[in-house]
C-alpha positions as semicolon CSV with decimal commas, in nm:
position;residue;x (nm);y (nm);z (nm)
1;X;-1,161;-0,712;0,140
2;X;-1,165;-0,512;-0,181
3;X;-0,963;-0,191;-0,217
4;X;-0,901;0,050;-0,502
5;X;-0,566;0,106;-0,671
6;X;-0,494;0,418;-0,875
7;X;-0,170;0,409;-1,075
8;X;-0,034;0,753;-1,160
9;X;0,193;0,770;-1,465
10;X;0,491;1,000;-1,513
11;X;0,297;1,224;-1,752
12;X;-0,019;1,232;-1,543
13;X;-0,220;0,939;-1,682
14;X;-0,424;0,742;-1,433
15;X;-0,507;0,373;-1,438
16;X;-0,774;0,248;-1,194
17;X;-0,817;-0,105;-1,067
18;X;-0,961;-0,299;-0,774
19;X;-0,788;-0,583;-0,590
20;X;-0,864;-0,823;-0,307
21;X;-0,644;-0,814;0,003
22;X;-0,672;-0,947;0,359
23;X;-0,569;-0,776;0,684
24;X;-0,315;-1,051;0,751
25;X;-0,137;-0,999;0,418
26;X;0,192;-0,807;0,411
27;X;0,285;-0,498;0,212
28;X;0,499;-0,726;-0,005
29;X;0,188;-0,926;-0,096
30;X;0,006;-0,599;-0,167
31;X;0,281;-0,505;-0,413
32;X;0,246;-0,844;-0,586
33;X;-0,130;-0,811;-0,622
34;X;-0,109;-0,457;-0,752
35;X;0,162;-0,565;-0,998
36;X;-0,064;-0,842;-1,125
37;X;-0,359;-0,604;-1,162
38;X;-0,150;-0,350;-1,354
39;X;0,037;-0,613;-1,556
40;X;0,369;-0,479;-1,426
41;X;0,667;-0,571;-1,212
42;X;0,658;-0,464;-0,846
43;X;0,980;-0,273;-0,918
44;X;0,795;-0,045;-1,162
45;X;0,602;0,148;-0,896
46;X;0,591;0,264;-0,535
47;X;0,277;0,238;-0,324
48;X;0,138;0,503;-0,090
49;X;-0,161;0,514;0,143
50;X;-0,288;0,824;0,322
51;X;0,007;1,013;0,168
52;X;0,253;0,777;0,339
53;X;0,499;0,564;0,137
54;X;0,460;0,191;0,195
55;X;0,824;0,089;0,227
56;X;0,820;-0,180;0,497
57;X;0,745;-0,492;0,293
58;X;0,695;-0,702;0,610
59;X;0,432;-0,475;0,761
60;X;0,083;-0,623;0,795
61;X;-0,208;-0,460;0,613
62;X;-0,405;-0,450;0,939
63;X;-0,146;-0,219;1,098
64;X;-0,180;0,034;0,814
65;X;-0,547;0,099;0,884
66;X;-0,654;0,002;0,532
67;X;-1,024;-0,083;0,521
68;X;-1,276;-0,208;0,267
69;X;-1,314;0,048;-0,013
70;X;-0,999;0,246;0,068
71;X;-0,764;0,366;-0,205
72;X;-0,394;0,291;-0,249
73;X;-0,187;0,488;-0,500
74;X;0,086;0,340;-0,720
75;X;0,341;0,599;-0,837
76;X;0,488;0,469;-1,162
77;X;0,866;0,489;-1,172
78;X;0,928;0,300;-1,498
79;X;0,686;0,360;-1,782
80;X;0,593;0,095;-2,035
81;X;0,345;0,023;-2,307
82;X;0,136;-0,197;-2,080
83;X;0,047;0,102;-1,862
84;X;-0,114;0,303;-2,143
85;X;-0,278;-0,010;-2,273
86;X;-0,424;-0,071;-1,928
87;X;-0,581;0,274;-1,928
88;X;-0,777;0,193;-2,243
89;X;-0,899;-0,133;-2,094
90;X;-1,031;0,010;-1,769
91;X;-1,399;0,096;-1,752
92;X;-1,479;0,059;-1,383
93;X;-1,524;0,369;-1,170
94;X;-1,403;0,410;-0,814
95;X;-1,511;0,619;-0,518
96;X;-1,310;0,929;-0,427
97;X;-0,996;0,854;-0,224
98;X;-0,955;0,964;0,136
99;X;-0,629;1,110;0,262
100;X;-0,499;1,251;0,591
101;X;-0,280;1,549;0,675
102;X;0,093;1,559;0,749
103;X;0,189;1,428;1,090
104;X;0,498;1,423;1,312
105;X;0,655;1,749;1,189
106;X;0,917;1,922;1,408
107;X;0,795;2,201;1,636
108;X;0,871;2,495;1,410
109;X;0,680;2,335;1,123
110;X;0,364;2,299;1,329
111;X;0,211;2,612;1,175
112;X;0,205;2,447;0,832
113;X;-0,127;2,266;0,800
114;X;-0,230;2,048;0,506
115;X;-0,555;2,105;0,327
116;X;-0,858;1,924;0,474
117;X;-0,960;1,602;0,305
118;X;-1,277;1,761;0,167
119;X;-1,083;2,028;-0,023
120;X;-0,821;1,802;-0,177
121;X;-0,882;1,743;-0,546
122;X;-0,797;1,427;-0,736
123;X;-0,557;1,635;-0,946
124;X;-0,364;1,734;-0,633
125;X;-0,344;1,376;-0,510
126;X;-0,227;1,264;-0,853
127;X;0,034;1,540;-0,857
128;X;0,165;1,442;-0,512
129;X;0,207;1,080;-0,621
130;X;0,363;1,176;-0,954
131;X;0,615;1,404;-0,781
132;X;0,692;1,132;-0,527
133;X;0,792;0,901;-0,812
134;X;0,999;1,180;-0,972
135;X;1,180;1,246;-0,645
136;X;1,269;0,876;-0,622
137;X;1,414;0,889;-0,974
138;X;1,596;1,222;-0,966
139;X;1,672;1,275;-0,595
140;X;1,730;0,919;-0,467
141;X;1,913;1,049;-0,159
142;X;1,595;1,220;-0,037
143;X;1,379;1,041;0,220
144;X;1,001;1,077;0,204
145;X;0,835;1,106;0,545
146;X;0,511;1,146;0,353
147;X;0,408;1,279;0,013
148;X;0,429;1,628;0,165
149;X;0,756;1,599;0,357
150;X;1,104;1,511;0,233
151;X;1,436;1,498;0,420
152;X;1,760;1,552;0,232
153;X;2,127;1,590;0,334
154;X;2,306;1,812;0,084
155;X;2,684;1,778;0,080
156;X;2,806;2,107;-0,066
157;X;3,061;2,032;-0,341
158;X;3,208;2,381;-0,389
159;X;3,191;2,744;-0,291
160;X;3,208;2,914;0,048
161;X;3,031;2,622;0,222
162;X;3,226;2,345;0,050
163;X;3,240;2,028;0,261
164;X;2,948;2,130;0,483
165;X;2,634;1,918;0,508
166;X;2,297;2,094;0,507
167;X;2,015;1,880;0,651
168;X;1,711;2,003;0,461
169;X;1,341;1,951;0,528
170;X;1,113;2,021;0,233
171;X;0,746;2,076;0,324
172;X;0,477;2,072;0,053
173;X;0,155;2,260;0,131
174;X;-0,010;2,230;-0,210
175;X;0,050;2,251;-0,585
176;X;-0,014;2,625;-0,608
177;X;0,246;2,736;-0,352
178;X;0,621;2,675;-0,362
179;X;0,747;2,425;-0,104
180;X;0,893;2,556;0,222
181;X;1,251;2,450;0,289
182;X;1,399;2,440;0,640
183;X;1,745;2,348;0,760
184;X;1,853;2,193;1,089
185;X;2,210;2,325;1,058
186;X;2,247;2,631;0,835
187;X;2,619;2,691;0,913
188;X;2,563;3,066;0,913
189;X;2,429;3,066;0,558
190;X;2,287;3,416;0,488
191;X;1,971;3,282;0,320
192;X;1,840;3,090;0,623
193;X;1,641;3,268;0,894
194;X;1,656;3,206;1,268
195;X;1,359;2,970;1,236
196;X;1,548;2,760;0,982
197;X;1,341;2,878;0,686
198;X;1,522;2,924;0,355
199;X;1,423;3,262;0,214
200;X;1,470;3,254;-0,160
201;X;1,292;3,390;-0,462
202;X;1,274;3,115;-0,720
203;X;1,019;3,048;-0,996
204;X;0,732;2,815;-0,913
205;X;0,447;2,721;-1,145
206;X;0,128;2,552;-1,018
207;X;0,176;2,174;-1,010
208;X;0,549;2,229;-1,055
209;X;0,838;1,986;-1,015
210;X;0,957;1,921;-0,659
211;X;1,289;1,767;-0,758
212;X;1,369;2,060;-0,987
213;X;1,282;2,298;-0,704
214;X;1,525;2,110;-0,480
215;X;1,793;2,153;-0,747
216;X;1,738;2,531;-0,735
217;X;1,767;2,518;-0,355
218;X;2,105;2,346;-0,392
219;X;2,219;2,625;-0,623
220;X;2,123;2,890;-0,367
221;X;2,317;2,706;-0,096
222;X;2,627;2,686;-0,316
223;X;2,591;3,046;-0,435
224;X;2,433;3,252;-0,152
225;X;2,216;3,551;-0,232
226;X;2,342;3,824;-0,001
227;X;2,033;4,035;-0,070
228;X;1,807;3,770;0,083
229;X;1,547;3,886;0,341
230;X;1,698;3,635;0,584
231;X;2,027;3,825;0,601
């Protein structure tokens, strides 16, 4: 079957291709075919489908629910000249991708609902994939449950909470709103509410950087704001 591949570069460029894949192929084979189509190494990108990272290289394509005409995204981690060259060579057009909402969130995150498929723009999908690649580069300790959910254990290096580990859950609703950050074990930190939500006032620009936002969250944990609404 034929599926679409959209490679999202670190500065927002998009390269579009189509590849052939069979339901019995593995994710590892999918990486090889995408690498061949993009003239890259499989180590240069990370694949996602329906906002879920494809990390199990032994998983069969059939178990992922990928069908004829579906779209897989390749988040470019290492840029190179071949990527920009590929953009100039591509003339084929693809149908709009289809994506699902976040699943399997803990109970107190259940009120956070992703935007319906029909309202998601290609720019938002591109942003989610671009930020996923950036998180892999700059926050390698973070684990992506999906392109909208990241888990991260922050070991506090100094300050009042030195030596404590904060298990953080970053939830992304969309590019126009700052991510919500929850903590499983707040250790009495004054900036976390009873529901686990981190209440901070930090700058956020539309289509902002998730990994930089996480860096600001770390700063707040190290240096609590005692005027926080959560206190």
